[in-house]
N, C-alpha and C positions, 0 to 999 in steps of 0.2 A: 614551517612549510617542511610535512613528511620529516625526514630525517636530518642532522644536520653538523655533521662531525668536520672541522678544520672548512668551516663554509661549503663543502659539497652534501647538497641534497638530493637523497634519495628517495625515491618512492619505486615500488612500495618501501614504506621502512623497515619492514624486516618480513621473513616469512617462516613457513614452517618445514619442516622434514616430515615423511611420508604423505605425500599426497597423493594423490592419483595420477595426475601428468608433472612428470620430473622438468619439466621447462620452466624457466622464470625470466626475466627477462625486467632487471634493474635499471630506471632512468635518473642519470646523475644530473645535474643541472650547478652549473658555477661559470664565473666568466672564463669563455679558453678552455673547458674542462674536454673537447674533442683532442685537444693537444697532447694530454698526456697520455702517455703509452702505458694501460694498465695493465697489471697481473695479480693473480690470486695465488696467496700465499698456500701452499699443501694445507690441505681439507681434506680429508678423506672421503670418496663418494661425492665429493662435489665438483667440477669441471667449468673453468669458464671457453666458452667454445668458439663465444666469437663477440665483436665489438661494432655497432652500430655506428656510422656517424650521418650525420644529416645536413643541410646546407644551415644551420645552426650550428656554430662551434661552442656555443653554449651548451649543449648538451650533448650528451651520450647515453648507450644505451649496452648494461653489458647483459649478453647473452648465456643462462647458465645453466647446466643441465644436473641436477639433486637428484642422484641416484637413490635405489632402494634401503643400499646400504650406509648413507648419508646419516651421523650424526649430527644430534641439535648442538650449539655453538657458535662462535664467532668465527666470522668471515674476515680475513684479512687482503683487504685488496692495499696495490704498492704501486707508484707510478716510479720510474725511472728518471724523474725529478726530484723526487724524495718525501709524494705528498702521498697520504695514507690515508683510508678510513675505514669502519668497522662495521662489520652488518650482522646482524642478531638471525640463525636458528634455531628455532624454537619446536620443542615437542608438542606434538596435535592432541587435543583434551581425547582419553579412552571416547574412541567410535565414532570419533566428530563426524565420519563420512558417511554416517547408518543415522544421521539425524533424522527425525522426524518434520517435516515442515506443518505447516496450520491445515487444515482439513475443515471438512463438511459438518464435521461436531466442532465447529469450534465459531467465537463470536467474535469479531476481531475490532473491538475501542480504536476509535480517529481521534487525536488530538493533534490541535496546532498548539505545540508546546508555548508557543509566547502566551497566549490567550489560556492559560487552561489553570495556571498555578505558578505563584511566584514562592521559591521556596528558598534562596539566598538572594536576598536584595544589597547583595555587593556587588555584582555582576550584572543589574543593569546597565548600567554604561560603563566602557572600559577603555580609556584613557588612550588614544592613537588609531581605533576604530572608526570608521566614516560618517556612524549613525547612534544617536547618545538616545536613550532611552525618554520615549514621550509618548506616555499613558493618554495623556489626552485626544490623542490623534488619532483617528478611526484607523489611515495606514502606518502608523509610526511603533514602534516597538513598544512594548506592555510591559515588560519585565519575567514574564513567564519562564520557567526553566526548567533541566534537568531533573534538580533537587525536588522542585515542584512536585513532578508524575513519582518520583520516588515515594516522597512522602505521601501518597494518594492510594498507594499499593492496598493496605487496606482496606480502604472504600471502593475499589475496583473490585477485590477479588467478592468481597461482600455483595455488589449488584451482579456479578456471577458470568463481568469478561473473561474471554480466555486469552487473548493475545493482543498486542497495544500497536499500531502503527502510529508512530508522528512524524506527522511533516518533517522533512529533512533540518535534521539539527547541526547540518555541515558549515563551515563556515560561510556565512553570506557577506561580505564586507564591502558594502553598495550604500552610497550614500545616501540613499533613500529607499522606504517600503522594500527592505531587508529582513521583516519581521517572519513571511514567510516560509523562505529557504531553498526557494526553488531557484536563486542564483547565483549558484557555488562559487566561492573563488578557492577554494581549497577542499578538494575531495577527501582528505585523508586526516583532515582537522576537524574536530567539532568548534562550533562555534564559541568562543571565549562567554558569548552573553549569556549561552545556553550551560557551559560549564565544562567539560575535559573530554577525551577519551575516555581516561579511566572513569570518570563518572557515570559516561555513558553505560559502558561495559559494568560497573556495578549495579545500576536500571536494569540490565538486563539480567545479571545474578539475582538477583532480590525481587525481581518479576517472578522467575523462576520458582522462587520460595512460596510463592503466593496462586503459583498453579498458572501462571501468564509467558507466556511468548512474545518474543520480540519481532517486527515486523520493519525493516528499514525498506525506508520511500527513496528510492533512488534515480537519478536524472540521468540519462545515455544522453539527450540528444543536444544538450544547451547548456551552458554556463552563464557567470556572472562576468561583467564586465570589466571590472574592478581584478579580475581574475591576472595574473601574471603573463600569461598565456597571448592576452591582447597588446602586451606591450613585448616581448622576447616568448615568439613561437617557437615549438619546439620542431618545427618542418613551415615550409611555407604554406601547403595544402593543408596545416591541423584544421582548420576554421572555413567553413563553406562559404562560398562569395567570395574569396579572396579578405575575409574581414571586416567586408564592408557590407553595411545594412543602406547602404545608396538610398538614405532619405524613405526608406520604404521600398523603393522598388525590388527588395533581395527578402521580404517579408514572404512567409510560408502562407497558401495560399487555404488553408487549411482544408484542402480539398482530400481527402482520405480515402475516397475510391479509385483516386485515379491508381491506387495500389492493385486492385483486384481488375480491373477495367479493361476488359482486351482489346478496345478501341483506344484507349487513350493516346496520347501526345507525350514522346520523351521531357518534352518542355515542361509541359502540367504536373510529369510524373516529379523532376527536379525541382520544380515549385514548391511543389508540398517538401517534401523531405528535406530538401535543404535549406530552405527559404527561415528567415529568426523572426522567433516571436514576436519578439520588438529588439529596438536598439539597444535595449540594455541586456538582451540576454543571446548573446551570437552563438550560432549551429556551428554545430563539432561535426567533423566531418568521419565517420566512422569508418570511410574508405579507407583511410589512410590505417596500414597494417600498425605501424606503431601506436597509434592512438586505441586501436581495436584490442592491440594484448592489455593497454593498460585498464580502459575500463573492465575488462574483463578479468582481471586482477585486484582490482578495488573491491568487485563485489565478492568475491571469494574472499579477498583480506577482511572486509568487514563480516562477514559471516562467522572464518574462525576468529575474529580480537573480539568481536559481539557476540558468538554463539547465538546467533541467529537462526527465529526456527520460522524466514519467510522474508520475501523482499516484495513490493509494490514498485514497480517503472512506470512514473510519469511520463507521458504523451507517449507510448509506448511505437505506435505505429508510423511518428515520426521520424525516428531514424533509418540510417540504412537497410534494408529488410533481409540483404544475404550477412549482415552485422549481427543484427539480430539473431539470423540462427546459432550463428556461430557462437554468441553469446550465450544464448540458451541452453547449447548442448553444453558448451564445456563447461557451465556451472551445474545442471543434470548429469552430467557425468560423473563430476566432482564428487555428489549427491543425490545420488538416485532419490531418497525419500523424501526431497527437499520440495518447498513450495513457491511460486512466483506469480504474482498476478502484475496483467500488465492493462493500462489504461487506452481503450480504445474504444473513445468519446463518441460513440454510435448509435442510435436506435434500431439500426437494420440489422439483425445477428447474420444476416449474408457477410457481413462485411469483419463484425467480431469473429463470427467463426472462424474467419481463415487463420486466425497466429494460435488454436490451439492444438498443441498436442497431437498428432493424429488425422486431423482433419487434412482430408483426399482432397489439394485444391487442383482446380485443371491446367495451370502455371507449373506445375509439377513442384512449388514453394513448399518445403519441410520445416516445419516451426517444432521446438523443443518447448514451448511454453504453457505449462500447466493448467494454468488460469488466468478468465477475463475476464472483466466488469460486467456488471451484465446491464446497462444501461437502456435496453429495451424495457424491460420488468419497472425498472424504475418511473420510465416517463409513461407506462401503461400502468402501474399502481396509482398515480397520479391523479392522472384523467379519470381513470377508474372510481373515485371519492368523489371525480368534484363533480361529474357528469348525470343526468337521470338517466335512469336504467332505458335502454331500446333494445333491439336485436343486433345493433351494433353500436351500443355506445354505453358505458360502465364498468361493471366486472367482466365482460366479452371481451374487451382489450386486455386486460391479466390474464386473460384463459387461452388466447392466442401467441400472446407473449410466451408464454412456456408451452402453449404446444408449437414452439417453432425450435425446440428443443433438437426435433429430431438434426438440424443445422450442424450441431456442434457432437464436437466428440464423447464428450461427458460434462454433461449437462451439469452434474453433481459437483463440479468441482468452479462452478460459476462463482464469481463474486456477488451478493443481493445485497441491496442496500435503500433507504428511502431516501437518500440525503448525501451531498460531503463540502469537502471546505470548498468546493467551485460552485455551487446553485446554493441556492435560498431553501431552507430545512424545509424540512416535512410541513412541521406546524405550523409555520407562518402559508407555505402551499396551499399546505387545507383550511386555509382561512380560520386558523384558530379554534379548530374542531377539536376538543379533544377524543370524542367519542372513533373520528375520524381517524385520529391520530393515533391512536390504540390500534384500533383493524390496521392500519396501515404494518405496523410493527408486529403486529401480532404474525401476521403473514410472511414476514421477511422474517420472522424468529421459527417458524414452520414449517416455510417452505422449502423445496430442493433448494442445494447451494450453501457457499460459505457466507456468512450472515455478518456483516459490517454495521455497522451505529458510529454515526457522529458524535463526541462528546456534546455533553448536555441534552440530549434527545432527552433523558430522564425526566429534565427536570421543563421539558417544553422549553428551553430557548428558541428565538424567535425576533424574525429581526425583518418584521413586520415596517412598511414605509421607506422601504433601504433594499436595495441589491446590492451596494457596494459591498465590496468583500471583506473588509474590514468590519463591519456590523455583519456579516454573514459568519464571520469569525469571531465572536461575540467575548467576553470574557465572561470564565467561566466563575457563579457566583460560588463565593469562599475561597476564591486560590488567591484572593486580591486585596490588601490592607484598604481597611473602609467601606467595605461592603456589606451592607444590612442584612443579607439572604446571604446562606451558607449552603449549599447542595450538602457536602461532605458530610453536615453535622444537623440537616433535615432543618436548621433556625431561618423562621421566616418563610418559609415557604407555604405557598395556596393549596387551601384542597386540590386544585386541579393537579399543581403539580408535584404531589402527595400522588394522589390516586398515579398519576404517570408512575412515577417512580416505582411505585410498589408494583403496578402491574406488569412493567420491563424487569424486576428485579426477579419475579417468581417465572416469568417466560424464561430468563437468562439462565438461573440455575438447575430449572427444571433442563432445558435445552443441554447443559453441560454432561447430565447423567442417562437422558434420554435416549436407546438405541434407536427409537423410530427416527426422531430428529436426527441422529448424526449420521446417520446410512441408512435410514428404511427408503424404501421406494415409495413414488409418488406418485395417487392415482386421484386424477381431479374430475371433476365432473360441470358440466355444461351448466354455465347460470343458469339459476330457476327465481323466479320472483324479489329481484334483489338480492340472491343470496350465492353467495359461490360458496362452495366448498368441496374438502379434498381429504385425501388419506395419505397420511404416513408407514409406511406397513413395514416390520420388521419380523422376525421368527418368533423373538419375548414380547413385543407390544407392538401394539396399534394405537393410534390418534388419527382424530378425526376432528374438523376445522369446518367450522360454520362462520361465516363473516357474512353479517345479515345487516342492509342498508336501508332497508324501510324503516318510516319511524314508528311504527306498530310493531307490535309481539308479532312472533310466527309458530303458529301451531303446526309442527314439521314431522311429516312423515318421511322416515328412513327405510322406506321401501325399494331406493331405487340402488342405496349403498349395500346390496346383500352381497355381490360379489367382493366387498373388503372388510364385511361386516366377519364374517367364517363362523356364522352360527353362536359370534359369541350373544350376549345379552344386556349386558352391564357395562356401562363405563364412569368414571368419575370423573366430576368438571373441577378441569384444572386450577381454575380460579377461587370455587366457593366450596371444592371438595366433598361436596354433596353426591350421593349413587343414583344415576342415572338408567332408568332401564330401557335398555332401546327398542323393546318388542310393542313400545308405546309411539307412540307421536310426542317427540320434545318439545318446550316450548323454547324460541328463540327471545331475545329481551329486543328491544329496539335500537336501531344502529350498536351495534354489540360483535364481537367477537367470542365466540361459543370454542371453547379447547376441552373435547374429550379421552380419556386416557383407558382403553383396556391393554391389563398387565396380562 
């Protein structure tokens, strides 16, 4: 549990000098620790300003001021009864505050680490933990771990991804269904079945050597019911509804619209934000100031410790919205060029845009959250590819979704995706249609925004026949012993899988160095005759994209695109490398994505 010296647990377990905020609050946990009269032995530039006690004598909160003059070293705290503990202040990595977060030039590869690759089978089952490995059970632990991700870094670099998002690898010491990572029982320690804090930091360092950043998945809204807080709460109001699920009476309503609804009752607002997901995921009360500080410091600690390039926040809008404003502001003040994406699962951009930094909201709410997930485009894309074309079906759904970008302060900083760990895979949703899946992924890797791809999409992983999350989060081929197919080496892949892999590898590696896809302006055209087309425009490059849903080839005139062609007459087909004359009609193959590059 964090740091334990002479039975005292301290959270955070260490800190750094030279932070933007000079305030640090250390939570101490030990039986009757509040009865100790703590003092800080002299350390230049560091002052113990006060101690906060709560209704639980097992906790005490030390409030420190760490001034700019403070040097790295060991802080020594002692009590009049003779107890003492040491606390480490580290030097920050050079230019840590100036770190760059993920951005619109990136592609984020989302991994369920338990289902990706087993790099160390010695930690599959850990004695004393509540759930052992059970790879035959769809909801059990399959043994994937951080070492497996480290081993896969050369593959991921070659594939062309630039950021990694792992579903939470933090300790989930729950009796069942603990593999997914969202029922956290220790916010400061990696689950031993995944590895260790040191190994997670090693993953981050080695990923950077492969040109890949790390995005950590944090949960602010809830935690696992086997966390020690359930039996020893730091304060009486630490958990919403007094820590009682009440057989579902205190479950969340999921009615996220209550946050923006000017007519919503306070009862409905509280039921949404304070309600629990399930009995095993108690809901945290972020209005409690000590908890709010704990969660803010926890995020900053992981950014510094693991050298992160971003954070994804689970169930973003379910937390107290005033706290969310403070949490995002604290992080973005410390790291002005960082990036954080919040999960707001709604296809209504009017609701999602409320949370993005820069939005002027009717209720005066001010957010510092840079990015939100574009569920509207995800839903529209699946519908568009599965529907017949008409004036109000098909590609027009995508066109209309993107046309709603006027609601967002910064649509280029939206996270776009075809699927993720909580929904059926894109290949499944598109009825195992390779051509449609290639079109879907081409759009997501060439439109505005930050692209996110779910692991195994490159080899058409599929959950047809089951919507169970354990089947959506299928084992990656080649990551586990006994598999006959190996996506890392290509062994046993079908022709369709090889086709998909090559298509995505081409797109991903082009995206890594494309000015137009990285930051170019998007101009799209109203769909015509089953074809959706658009351009990404930068000073040094233009990329044209044509998505043809027709089952026959189209002889396609570009006369309507003259405003983006800018007198250019030739382009190169990204996939075939052929030179294309833009003054003539071009041929669009049936059920295909055509990407033309103008340098």
